[in-house]
N, C-alpha and C positions, 0 to 999 in steps of 0.2 A: 376701613375697606370701602372702596368706591362702589357705587351701585349704578347699574345701567339696565335699560329695558332691552328686551330681545330685539326689537326693531333697530334700536340705536347700535347694538352690538353687531347686527348684520351689516349696517351701513358703514361702520367704522372698525371692522374686524382687525385690519392691519394695525391700527393705532392701539387697540386694546391688547393685541398679542405682543406689541413692543412693551407695553406697560407690564405685562406679566413676565416678560423676559428680564425686566429690571427687578423682579421680586414682588411686585404688587399683586394682590389678590383682588378679584372683581366679582361682586355679587350680581347675578343676572336675575331680573324680575320679570314676571308676566302678571299683568293686572294687579300690580302692587305687592305680589308675594314673591319671595325669593324661591327660584326654581333650580338654581345651580350656582356654582362658583367656578370661575375661570382662574387658574393659578398655574404657575410654573412647576414642573415636576421637581426642579431643584430649589432648595430653600434660598432665600435672599442671601447675598454674599456675607452680610454681617451676621446672619443667623447661624452660619456655619462656624464662626469663630467662637472660641471659648471666652469667658469673661477675663481670664488672665491675659490672653492675646490682645484683647481690646484695651486693657489697662496698660500693657506694654507699649501699644501704639499711641497712647494718650487720648483715645476716644472717650474713655470714661475714667473717673477717679474711683479707686476702690481701696479700702483700708486693709484688705487682705484677710479680714476676719470672716468666719463662717456666718451665714445668715441664720438668725435665730427664728424658730417657728413662733409665730404670733398665736396666742391662744384664741380659739374661735369664739368662745363665750367667756364672760366674766360674771361672777356672782357678786352682787353688791348687797350690802346690808341696808335695811330700811324699807320704806314703801317703794313700790314700783314707780317709775317715772310717770306713767300714765295717771297715777293718783294725784301727783303734784300738778300735772297739767289740768286735770279736771277741777282741782281745788282753786287753781288760779283763774279759771273761767267763771267761778261762782261769784 
């Protein structure tokens, strides 16, 4: 996401509106902090299409399999990794 200051946005508003019309979102900052986001009310053209449509058009390669959920955590046997790191530092 592109970031612009309030003053830059004011001076080049037309340019940034054109960017959002193409589907780009723009973060607006004031004194280094994000105070808003300028975005098109319509999603970007590719965001509307399903994965199947994109695969048919050749935009992406997809094996047709369902995505498997990756487990968030894994339990490993043995000492925690931090123990090995500390031992290596000694």
